[in-house]
C-alpha positions in Angstrom: -23.4 1.0 -62.7 -23.0 4.4 -62.7 -26.6 5.0 -60.9 -25.0 2.6 -58.2 -22.3 4.8 -57.9 -24.6 7.6 -57.6 -26.8 6.4 -55.1 -23.6 5.2 -52.6 -21.9 8.7 -53.0 -25.2 10.3 -52.1 -25.7 8.3 -48.9 -22.0 8.8 -47.9 -22.5 12.5 -48.1 -25.6 12.0 -45.6 -23.6 10.2 -43.4 -21.0 12.9 -43.6 -23.4 15.6 -42.9 -25.0 13.7 -39.8 -21.3 13.0 -38.4 -20.3 16.6 -38.8 -23.8 17.7 -36.6 -23.2 15.1 -34.0 -19.3 16.3 -33.8 -20.8 19.9 -33.7 -23.4 19.1 -31.0 -20.6 17.1 -29.0 -18.4 20.3 -29.1 -21.6 22.3 -28.2 -21.9 20.4 -24.8 -18.4 20.6 -23.9 -18.3 24.3 -24.2 -21.6 24.4 -22.4 -20.1 22.4 -19.4 -17.1 24.8 -19.6 -19.4 27.6 -19.6 -20.8 26.5 -16.1 -17.5 27.7 -14.6 -18.3 31.4 -14.4 -15.9 34.3 -15.3 -14.7 36.3 -12.2 -12.3 38.2 -10.6 -10.3 35.7 -8.0 -9.2 38.7 -6.2 -12.6 39.3 -5.2 -13.5 37.4 -2.1 -16.8 37.0 -0.3 -16.1 35.4 2.6 -12.9 33.9 4.6 -13.5 30.5 6.2 -10.7 29.4 8.8 -10.9 25.3 8.9 -8.6 24.1 11.5 -8.8 20.7 12.8 -9.1 20.4 16.9 -6.4 18.8 18.8 -6.7 15.6 20.6 -7.1 17.4 24.0 -10.1 19.1 23.0 -12.0 16.4 21.0 -15.0 16.3 23.1 -15.6 20.1 22.9 -14.7 20.4 19.1 -17.6 17.6 18.8 -19.9 20.0 19.9 -18.7 22.9 17.5 -20.0 21.8 14.1 -17.8 24.3 12.2 -14.8 22.4 13.3 -16.0 18.6 12.9 -13.5 16.6 11.3 -12.9 12.8 10.6 -9.8 11.3 9.2 -8.8 8.1 7.1 -5.1 7.2 7.1 -3.3 4.8 4.6 0.0 4.3 5.3 2.4 2.9 3.0 5.7 0.8 3.9 7.6 3.1 1.5 7.5 5.9 4.3 4.4 8.0 2.9 0.8 8.2 3.7 -2.6 9.0 1.7 -4.6 11.2 4.2 -8.2 11.5 3.6 -9.3 14.5 5.6 -13.3 15.1 5.9 -14.6 18.3 7.6 -17.4 20.6 7.5 -17.6 24.2 6.5 -19.7 26.7 5.7 -19.3 28.7 2.3 -21.0 32.1 1.1 -22.1 31.9 -2.5 -19.1 33.1 -4.9 -15.5 33.1 -3.9 -14.6 32.1 -0.3 -11.0 32.4 1.0 -10.4 29.1 3.0 -7.6 28.6 5.3 -7.4 24.9 5.9 -5.2 24.3 8.8 -3.5 21.5 10.7 -2.1 19.6 7.8 1.1 17.6 7.6 3.8 19.6 7.4 5.4 17.5 4.9 2.4 17.3 2.7 2.9 16.9 -1.1 1.2 20.3 -2.1 0.9 19.1 -5.8 -1.0 15.9 -4.8 -3.8 17.7 -3.2 -7.6 17.3 -4.2 -10.7 18.7 -2.8 -14.3 17.8 -3.4 -17.3 19.0 -2.0 -19.6 16.2 -1.2 -22.7 18.4 -0.4 -22.3 20.1 -3.9 -20.0 19.0 -6.5 -20.0 22.0 -8.6 -17.7 23.8 -6.0 -14.3 23.7 -7.1 -10.9 25.2 -6.2 -9.6 28.1 -7.9 -6.2 28.9 -6.5 -4.3 27.2 -3.9 -1.4 28.3 -2.0 0.8 26.1 0.4 1.9 28.7 3.0 4.5 27.0 5.8 6.6 30.5 7.0 6.0 29.3 10.6 6.5 31.5 13.7 9.9 31.0 15.3 12.3 33.2 16.9 14.5 33.7 14.0 11.7 34.6 11.9 10.4 37.3 14.0 13.9 38.8 14.2 14.1 38.6 10.5 10.5 40.6 10.5 11.5 43.3 12.6 14.9 44.6 11.3 14.8 48.1 11.3 11.6 48.3 13.5 11.1 49.1 17.3 11.5 46.2 19.6 11.7 45.9 23.7 14.8 43.4 25.1 14.9 42.4 28.5 18.6 41.9 29.7 20.0 40.4 32.7 22.8 42.8 34.3 24.2 41.0 37.4 21.1 40.6 40.0 18.8 43.0 38.0 17.1 43.1 34.9 17.1 46.1 32.6 14.8 47.0 29.6 15.8 48.6 26.2 13.7 49.8 23.6 14.8 50.6 20.0 15.4 49.7 16.4 16.4 46.4 15.7 19.8 46.6 13.7 21.2 43.1 13.8 20.5 39.7 15.6 23.7 37.5 14.5 25.7 37.8 17.4 23.4 39.0 20.1 20.9 42.0 19.8 22.1 45.4 18.5 19.4 48.3 19.2 19.5 52.0 18.1 18.1 53.5 21.1 17.5 57.0 22.0 20.9 56.9 24.1 22.5 55.6 21.2 23.7 51.6 20.1 23.2 49.0 22.5 24.5 45.6 21.9 23.1 42.8 24.1 24.9 39.7 23.9 22.7 37.9 26.3 19.3 38.6 26.8 16.2 36.8 28.7 13.2 38.3 26.7 12.2 40.1 23.5 8.9 42.0 23.3 7.4 42.8 19.7 4.5 45.1 19.2 2.4 42.4 17.3 2.8 39.3 15.2 4.0 40.3 11.6 2.0 39.5 8.5 3.1 36.3 6.6 3.8 34.0 9.7 1.7 30.9 10.6 1.5 29.2 13.6 1.0 25.9 11.7 1.2 25.0 7.9 -1.9 26.1 6.2 -3.6 25.3 2.9 -5.0 28.3 1.6 -7.7 28.3 -1.1 -9.5 30.5 -3.3 -13.0 28.5 -3.4 -16.2 29.2 -5.6 -19.3 27.9 -4.7 -22.6 28.3 -6.4 -24.5 28.0 -3.4 -24.1 29.3 0.3 -24.5 27.1 3.2 -22.9 24.3 5.3 -21.4 21.2 3.5 -19.5 18.2 3.9 -16.1 18.3 2.3 -12.9 16.0 1.7 -9.5 16.8 1.0 -7.0 14.3 -0.1 -3.5 14.4 -0.1 0.2 12.5 0.1 2.6 12.9 2.8 6.1 12.0 3.8 7.0 11.5 7.3 4.9 8.4 7.6 5.6 4.6 7.3 4.7 1.8 8.8 6.7 -2.2 8.9 5.7 -5.8 10.2 7.7 -7.4 12.7 7.2 -11.0 14.0 8.2 -13.1 17.2 8.5 -16.5 16.9 8.8 -19.1 20.1 10.3 -22.6 19.3 9.1 -25.3 21.1 11.6 -27.6 23.2 11.8 -30.2 20.3 12.2 -27.7 17.6 9.1 -28.8 15.9 6.4 -26.2 16.5 6.3 -22.5 17.0 4.0 -19.8 18.3 4.1 -16.7 15.9 2.9 -13.3 16.9 3.0 -10.5 14.4 2.9 -6.7 14.9 2.7 -3.3 12.9 4.6 -0.5 13.9 3.3 3.1 12.3 5.6 6.0 12.6 4.3 9.4 12.2 6.6 12.3 11.7 4.2 13.9 9.3 4.0 17.3 11.4 0.3 16.8 12.6 -1.6 14.2 14.7 -4.7 12.4 13.3 -7.0 11.6 16.1 -9.7 8.9 15.8 -8.7 8.0 12.5 -9.5 5.0 10.2 -6.2 3.2 10.0 -5.2 1.3 7.0 -1.9 -0.1 5.9 -0.8 -1.3 2.3 1.6 -3.9 1.8 3.4 -4.1 -1.8 6.1 -2.4 -3.7 4.3 0.5 -4.9 5.9 2.7 -7.6 6.5 6.1 -6.8 8.6 8.8 -8.6 11.5 10.5 -6.0 10.6 8.6 -3.1 11.6 10.0 0.2 14.6 8.2 1.7 13.6 5.5 4.2 13.8 6.5 7.8 16.9 4.5 9.9 15.2 1.9 12.0 15.5 3.5 15.9 13.0 1.4 17.5 13.2 -2.5 18.7 11.0 -4.5 20.6 10.6 -6.5 23.6 9.7 -9.9 23.4 6.2 -10.8 23.6 4.9 -13.9 25.4 2.1 -16.0 23.4 1.5 -18.1 26.3 -2.0 -16.8 26.9 -3.0 -18.0 23.5 -3.7 -16.8 20.1 -4.9 -13.1 20.3 -8.0 -12.3 18.1 -7.2 -10.6 14.7 -7.6 -6.8 14.5 -6.9 -6.1 11.1 -9.1 -7.2 8.0 -7.3 -8.2 5.0 -8.2 -7.6 1.3 -6.7 -7.4 -2.2 -5.9 -4.0 -3.6 -5.0 -3.8 -7.2 -2.0 -5.8 -6.7 -1.0 -5.3 -3.2 -3.0 -6.1 0.1 -4.8 -3.8 2.4 -5.0 -3.9 6.1 -7.6 -2.3 8.0 -7.7 -1.8 11.6 -11.2 -2.7 12.5 -11.6 0.4 15.2 -10.6 3.9 15.0 -7.4 5.1 16.8 -5.2 7.9 17.5 -2.1 8.7 15.2 -0.2 11.3 17.0 2.7 13.6 15.9 6.2 12.4 16.5 4.9 9.0 17.8 5.4 5.2 17.1 2.4 2.9 17.4 2.1 -0.8 17.6 -0.8 -2.6 17.0 -1.1 -6.5 16.9 -1.5 -8.0 13.3 -1.5 -11.8 14.1 -1.3 -14.3 16.6 -1.1 -18.1 16.0 0.2 -21.2 18.1 1.6 -24.5 17.3 2.6 -23.9 13.5 4.7 -26.8 12.5 8.1 -26.3 11.5 11.0 -28.2 10.5 14.7 -27.5 11.5 17.2 -28.2 8.8 21.1 -28.2 8.4 22.4 -26.9 4.8 25.8 -26.7 3.7 26.6 -24.8 0.7 30.2 -25.1 -0.3 30.2 -22.5 -3.0 27.8 -20.2 -1.7 27.9 -16.5 -3.3 28.9 -17.6 -6.5 29.8 -20.5 -8.8 33.0 -22.4 -7.6 35.9 -23.1 -10.2 39.3 -23.6 -10.1 40.5 -26.2 -8.0 41.4 -26.1 -4.2 39.5 -26.9 -1.1 36.4 -25.0 0.3 35.1 -25.0 3.8 31.9 -23.2 5.2 29.8 -22.9 7.8 26.9 -25.4 8.2 23.6 -23.0 8.7 20.5 -23.8 10.6 17.3 -23.1 9.3 13.7 -23.6 9.7 10.8 -23.4 7.5 7.0 -23.5 8.0 3.8 -23.4 5.3 2.0 -20.2 5.3 -1.2 -21.9 5.1 -4.8 -22.2 6.9 -3.9 -25.7 7.5 -0.8 -24.6 9.5 -2.9 -21.9 11.5 -2.3 -18.9 9.1 -3.0 -19.0 5.6 -2.9 -14.7 5.6 -0.6 -12.5 3.5 2.1 -11.9 5.4 4.0 -8.2 5.1 7.5 -7.9 4.8 9.6 -7.8 7.8 11.8 -9.1 10.3 11.0 -12.4 12.3 13.0 -12.8 15.6 13.3 -16.4 17.0 13.2 -17.3 20.8 13.4 -20.3 22.8 13.1 -21.5 26.4 16.5 -22.4 28.3 16.5 -24.7 31.1 15.4 -22.2 33.6 12.3 -21.5 31.5 13.6 -18.4 30.3 13.6 -17.1 26.9 16.5 -16.6 24.8 17.3 -15.2 21.1 18.6 -17.9 18.8 18.2 -15.8 15.4 16.1 -13.7 13.3 15.8 -13.3 9.4 13.8 -11.3 7.3 11.0 -12.0 5.0 9.6 -10.3 1.5 5.8 -10.0 1.4 4.6 -13.7 1.4 1.5 -14.9 -0.3 -0.9 -17.6 1.2 0.2 -21.4 0.6 3.8 -20.0 0.3 6.9 -21.3 2.1 8.8 -19.4 4.9 12.4 -20.3 5.2 14.3 -18.4 7.8 17.9 -18.6 8.2 19.1 -18.4 12.1 22.8 -19.1 12.3 25.6 -21.1 11.8 25.7 -24.8 13.6 28.6 -24.9 16.8 28.9 -28.6 16.2 28.5 -29.4 12.8 31.2 -28.5 10.2 32.0 -29.0 6.6 34.5 -29.0 4.0 34.7 -29.6 0.4 37.7 -30.9 -1.5 38.6 -31.3 -5.1 40.5 -34.7 -5.3 41.1 -34.2 -9.5 40.9 -32.1 -12.4 41.2 -33.5 -16.0 40.9 -32.3 -19.2 39.1 -35.3 -21.0 39.3 -33.7 -24.8 38.7 -30.1 -26.3 35.6 -28.4 -24.7 35.3 -31.0 -22.0 36.7 -31.2 -18.3 36.3 -33.7 -15.4 36.3 -32.7 -11.8 36.1 -34.8 -8.7 35.3 -33.6 -5.4 35.1 -35.1 -1.6 32.5 -33.2 0.8 33.2 -34.0 4.6 30.7 -33.7 7.1 31.7 -33.7 10.9 29.1 -33.8 14.0 30.0 -33.3 17.4 26.4 -34.1 18.8 25.2 -36.6 20.8 22.7 -37.4 18.1 22.6 -38.2 14.1 21.9 -35.1 12.2 20.6 -34.9 8.3 22.5 -32.5 6.4 21.3 -30.9 3.1 24.1 -30.2 0.9 23.6 -27.6 -2.1 26.3 -27.2 -4.8 26.6 -24.6 -7.6 27.8 -25.3 -11.0 28.3 -23.2 -14.3 27.5 -23.7 -18.2 26.9 -27.1 -19.4 27.6 -29.8 -16.6 26.4 -33.5 -15.5 27.1 -35.3 -12.8 28.6 -38.4 -14.3 29.7 -40.6 -10.8 28.3 -40.1 -7.3 28.4 -41.8 -4.0 24.9 -40.7 -3.2 21.8 -39.7 -5.0 22.3 -36.5 -6.1 19.2 -34.2 -7.4 19.7 -31.7 -10.0 17.8 -28.4 -8.7 18.2 -26.3 -11.7 20.6 -25.2 -14.4 23.2 -24.3 -11.6 21.9 -26.2 -8.7 22.4 -29.8 -7.3 21.2 -31.0 -3.9 21.8 -34.2 -1.9 21.1 -35.4 1.7 24.1 -36.7 3.9 23.1 -38.7 7.2 25.5 -37.8 9.8 26.2 -40.0 13.0 26.4 -38.6 16.7 29.8 -38.3 17.3 31.1 -39.1 13.8 31.5 -37.7 10.3 30.2 -38.8 6.6 31.5 -38.1 3.3 30.2 -38.0 0.0 32.0 -37.9 -3.6 30.9 -37.2 -6.8 32.3 -36.1 -10.3 30.8 -33.3 -12.6 31.8 -32.9 -16.2 31.9 -29.6 -18.1 31.4 -28.9 -21.6 32.4 -25.9 -23.3 31.4 -24.5 -26.8 33.9 -22.7 -29.0 
């Protein structure tokens, strides 16, 4: 037995030694990886590179200049931010390079920037600065306080120039000239000897980039920016019998990020993506004209795919996304979608009704359809407004209501509240309330629906209850839809009315 323990102890000791050797090997490998990055003085810059994206107006000229070659991919989220993938070609020298990366979004989140050298993965950013102190009249005057400038002032029909040291510019310009102090409350031109250092014409990322090799390479810069967003809006046109609709969907992309993205690959993400300290939503400032679908269903422009727990819509072609622009692109178009129009009466809408008395509410008009391939849809529908129109007797489209849908998956039902019926009204009256015994009460109600139309209608009544309840008596079949809701159908004749009564019993537990 003692020999057995000695053998086992020896095996354990050998295994421990092997483990320590393995750990030391791993640590050594990690040290080797770390040591691949050289020690250097980051103030020593061997090469300065200015990488500036060309403007849209000079795309053809820029395409010929390989140093300015650029492509972009823009992924816009419906929470007012975007992911920018900016691919550019640059030339680096061996060692540390000072790179000025211009024409980026002015609303960039500089902490989200990722730089990749696609040609040489060993290249890395040593230091990054985001410089956004842009040139302006105010900035130039601030930089030239106590320095010589020239100001042109209009004096009657003539103009006169004054040169001197700038003393102030708060209430007009105050100069110290050779003849004394001159105050110029109104001036037409200010001339500066040169552009002072530290001011930029556009926001710029300034990097110190270390490269082990010299030469041209393809790079990609990825960052998040605020100031961009998208939303979906839909136009539905109801047919004369209220049994079918033609539905067209549009995406609206708003770019206020501070830069343009010419010839960009556009992708849209629909879903509720969590983001810390989200920027506030921009106020809706754009509406849409009615777009007729009479010409038939338009071919889809966006491909759809699942992305994590969201949906990604990819435009099948590149497009220009200009700064301070609102762009609309067709998302979908489908005709002859079967719909059902319903009249819904909810006497206790907005909360549980209790305590006796009468209640009367409007009768809602709703239309619903199924988002399925069998109805001509069957694609994930992004959150947005659906505006509904119908032709009048003159053949002109008239607006009949709108509602907002949430992100809607395939094969889900879409239910739209369009307004309240004019010719149909409802009322609920409590006829009786009794305390049957301790913990049990009974309430009796009557619902009356009136119809001034020339045709009979069917009204769906939804009523809400609280606690433990049962319907003990009713004049019509009542379906218990949930622990808080009962539902039944009332047929109301043309130019007439219909009534329904029921009794509900509540049980209380003390």
